[in-house]
C-alpha positions as CSV (number, residue, x, y, z in Angstrom):
1,M,84.7,117.4,55.7
2,N,84.6,114.0,56.5
3,I,88.0,114.0,56.8
4,L,87.9,116.4,59.7
5,K,85.5,114.1,61.5
6,P,88.1,111.3,62.8
7,A,90.5,114.4,64.0
8,L,88.0,116.0,66.0
9,P,88.1,113.7,69.4
10,V,92.1,113.8,69.3
11,L,91.9,117.8,69.2
12,V,89.6,117.8,72.1
13,V,91.5,115.4,74.2
14,S,94.7,117.5,73.3
15,L,93.1,120.7,74.3
16,I,91.7,119.2,77.8
17,A,95.3,117.6,78.4
18,P,97.2,119.4,81.5
19,L,100.1,121.1,80.6
20,S,102.2,120.2,83.3
21,A,102.3,117.9,86.3
22,Y,99.8,118.8,88.9
23,A,99.1,117.0,92.2
24,E,95.9,116.6,94.0
25,S,96.7,118.2,97.6
26,W,94.9,118.0,101.1
27,S,95.9,120.1,103.7
28,C,95.0,119.6,107.1
29,R,95.4,121.4,110.7
30,H,94.8,120.2,114.2
31,D,95.7,122.8,116.5
32,N,99.3,124.3,115.6
33,D,99.9,121.2,113.6
34,V,100.1,121.0,109.6
35,R,100.0,118.0,107.7
36,E,99.7,117.6,103.8
37,V,98.7,114.7,101.9
38,H,99.7,114.9,98.0
39,L,98.7,112.4,95.4
40,M,101.4,112.6,92.6
41,Q,100.8,111.4,89.0
42,P,102.1,112.6,85.8
43,A,100.5,115.0,83.9
44,D,99.9,112.5,80.8
45,A,99.0,109.8,82.7
46,P,97.1,108.4,85.9
47,V,100.8,105.9,87.0
48,P,102.9,105.7,88.2
49,C,101.4,107.3,91.2
50,E,102.3,107.6,94.9
51,V,100.5,109.1,97.9
52,V,102.9,111.5,100.1
53,Y,102.2,112.5,103.8
54,K,104.1,115.4,105.2
55,K,104.0,116.6,108.7
56,L,105.1,120.1,108.3
57,T,105.4,121.5,111.6
58,E,106.6,118.4,113.1
59,G,110.2,118.3,111.8
60,V,109.2,114.3,110.2
61,E,110.9,113.6,106.8
62,D,108.3,113.1,104.0
63,Q,106.7,109.4,103.6
64,V,105.7,107.7,100.7
65,L,102.0,105.8,102.0
66,W,101.6,104.2,98.8
67,N,102.1,103.7,95.3
68,A,101.3,102.0,92.4
69,Q,102.8,101.1,88.8
70,N,99.3,99.7,86.9
71,D,96.3,101.2,88.8
72,G,96.4,104.9,89.2
73,A,92.8,104.9,90.9
74,Y,94.4,102.8,93.7
75,C,96.2,105.9,95.0
76,E,93.1,108.2,94.3
77,E,91.2,105.9,97.0
78,K,94.0,105.8,99.4
79,A,94.7,109.2,99.3
80,A,91.0,110.2,99.8
81,A,90.6,107.4,102.5
82,F,93.6,108.4,104.2
83,V,92.0,112.2,104.3
84,A,89.1,110.7,105.4
85,K,90.5,109.3,108.5
86,L,92.4,112.1,109.5
87,E,89.4,113.9,109.7
88,G,88.1,111.5,111.8
89,W,90.7,112.0,114.2
90,G,90.0,115.5,114.3
91,W,92.1,117.1,111.8
92,T,90.6,120.0,109.4
93,C,91.5,118.7,105.8
94,V,90.9,121.5,102.7
95,E,91.5,120.1,99.0
96,T,94.2,122.0,97.2
97,I,95.7,122.3,93.9
98,Q,99.3,122.4,93.4
99,D,101.7,122.8,90.4
100,E,104.3,120.5,91.1
101,T,106.4,122.0,88.0
102,A,106.7,125.4,90.0
103,A,107.8,123.4,93.1
104,N,111.0,122.5,91.5
Protein backbone atom coordinates (compact mmCIF):
# COMPACT_ATOMS: atom_id res chain seq x y z
CA MET A 1 0.00 0.00 0.00
CA ASN A 2 2.88 2.42 0.69
CA ILE A 3 4.05 1.95 -2.89
CA LEU A 4 0.94 3.76 -4.21
CA LYS A 5 1.29 6.86 -2.01
CA PRO A 6 4.14 8.49 -4.00
CA ALA A 7 2.28 7.91 -7.28
CA LEU A 8 -0.92 9.61 -6.13
CA PRO A 9 0.26 13.24 -6.65
CA VAL A 10 1.46 12.37 -10.16
CA LEU A 11 -1.89 10.78 -10.96
CA VAL A 12 -3.82 13.80 -9.66
CA VAL A 13 -1.66 16.25 -11.64
CA SER A 14 -2.02 14.22 -14.82
CA LEU A 15 -5.81 14.20 -14.47
CA ILE A 16 -5.96 17.97 -13.94
CA ALA A 17 -3.51 18.94 -16.71
CA PRO A 18 -5.09 20.39 -19.86
CA LEU A 19 -5.41 18.06 -22.82
CA SER A 20 -4.80 20.73 -25.48
CA ALA A 21 -3.58 24.30 -25.79
CA TYR A 22 -6.06 26.80 -24.41
CA ALA A 23 -5.93 30.57 -24.40
CA GLU A 24 -7.55 32.98 -22.03
CA SER A 25 -9.33 35.52 -24.16
CA TRP A 26 -11.40 38.64 -23.82
CA SER A 27 -13.83 40.01 -26.38
CA CYS A 28 -14.35 43.75 -26.15
CA ARG A 29 -17.02 45.88 -27.85
CA HIS A 30 -17.41 49.61 -28.33
CA ASP A 31 -20.18 50.80 -30.66
CA ASN A 32 -19.71 48.61 -33.76
CA ASP A 33 -16.06 47.77 -33.14
CA VAL A 34 -14.87 44.43 -31.73
CA ARG A 35 -11.41 43.79 -30.33
CA GLU A 36 -9.94 40.71 -28.70
CA VAL A 37 -7.10 40.14 -26.28
CA HIS A 38 -5.63 36.62 -26.17
CA LEU A 39 -3.20 35.20 -23.63
CA MET A 40 -1.39 32.46 -25.54
CA GLN A 41 0.45 29.75 -23.59
CA PRO A 42 1.28 26.10 -24.20
CA ALA A 43 -1.04 23.60 -22.48
CA ASP A 44 1.75 22.08 -20.40
CA ALA A 45 3.65 25.20 -19.23
CA PRO A 46 3.11 28.91 -18.54
CA VAL A 47 5.93 29.92 -20.94
CA PRO A 48 6.64 30.85 -23.59
CA CYS A 49 3.65 33.15 -23.61
CA GLU A 50 2.39 36.13 -25.54
CA VAL A 51 -0.46 38.63 -25.43
CA VAL A 52 -2.10 39.03 -28.85
CA TYR A 53 -4.36 42.00 -29.65
CA LYS A 54 -6.86 41.72 -32.49
CA LYS A 55 -8.92 44.57 -33.97
CA LEU A 56 -11.46 42.36 -35.71
CA THR A 57 -13.67 44.99 -37.33
CA GLU A 58 -10.98 47.50 -38.25
CA GLY A 59 -8.94 45.64 -40.86
CA VAL A 60 -5.74 45.88 -38.81
CA GLU A 61 -3.14 43.12 -38.55
CA ASP A 62 -2.96 41.25 -35.22
CA GLN A 63 -0.32 42.58 -32.81
CA VAL A 64 1.78 40.79 -30.20
CA LEU A 65 1.82 43.35 -27.40
CA TRP A 66 3.98 41.42 -24.90
CA ASN A 67 5.78 38.09 -24.69
CA ALA A 68 7.90 36.23 -22.18
CA GLN A 69 10.20 33.22 -22.21
CA ASN A 70 10.76 32.83 -18.46
CA ASP A 71 7.79 34.27 -16.53
CA GLY A 72 4.24 33.31 -17.50
CA ALA A 73 2.83 35.61 -14.82
CA TYR A 74 4.21 38.55 -16.82
CA CYS A 75 1.86 37.82 -19.73
CA GLU A 76 -1.09 37.19 -17.42
CA GLU A 77 -0.55 40.51 -15.64
CA LYS A 78 -0.08 42.45 -18.88
CA ALA A 79 -3.21 40.95 -20.48
CA ALA A 80 -5.40 41.67 -17.43
CA ALA A 81 -4.06 45.23 -17.13
CA PHE A 82 -4.64 45.90 -20.84
CA VAL A 83 -8.24 44.65 -20.64
CA ALA A 84 -8.79 46.93 -17.63
CA LYS A 85 -7.37 49.83 -19.66
CA LEU A 86 -9.75 49.08 -22.55
CA GLU A 87 -12.67 49.06 -20.10
CA GLY A 88 -11.47 52.39 -18.74
CA TRP A 89 -11.65 53.76 -22.29
CA GLY A 90 -15.32 52.74 -22.55
CA TRP A 91 -15.03 49.25 -24.03
CA THR A 92 -17.21 46.44 -22.63
CA CYS A 93 -15.12 43.29 -22.26
CA VAL A 94 -16.13 39.72 -21.42
CA GLU A 95 -13.76 36.86 -20.72
CA THR A 96 -13.94 33.84 -22.99
CA ILE A 97 -12.08 30.54 -23.17
CA GLN A 98 -11.00 29.49 -26.64
CA ASP A 99 -9.60 26.15 -27.72
CA GLU A 100 -6.71 27.28 -29.91
CA THR A 101 -6.15 23.77 -31.31
CA ALA A 102 -9.64 23.84 -32.84
CA ALA A 103 -8.82 27.11 -34.59
CA ASN A 104 -5.74 25.63 -36.32
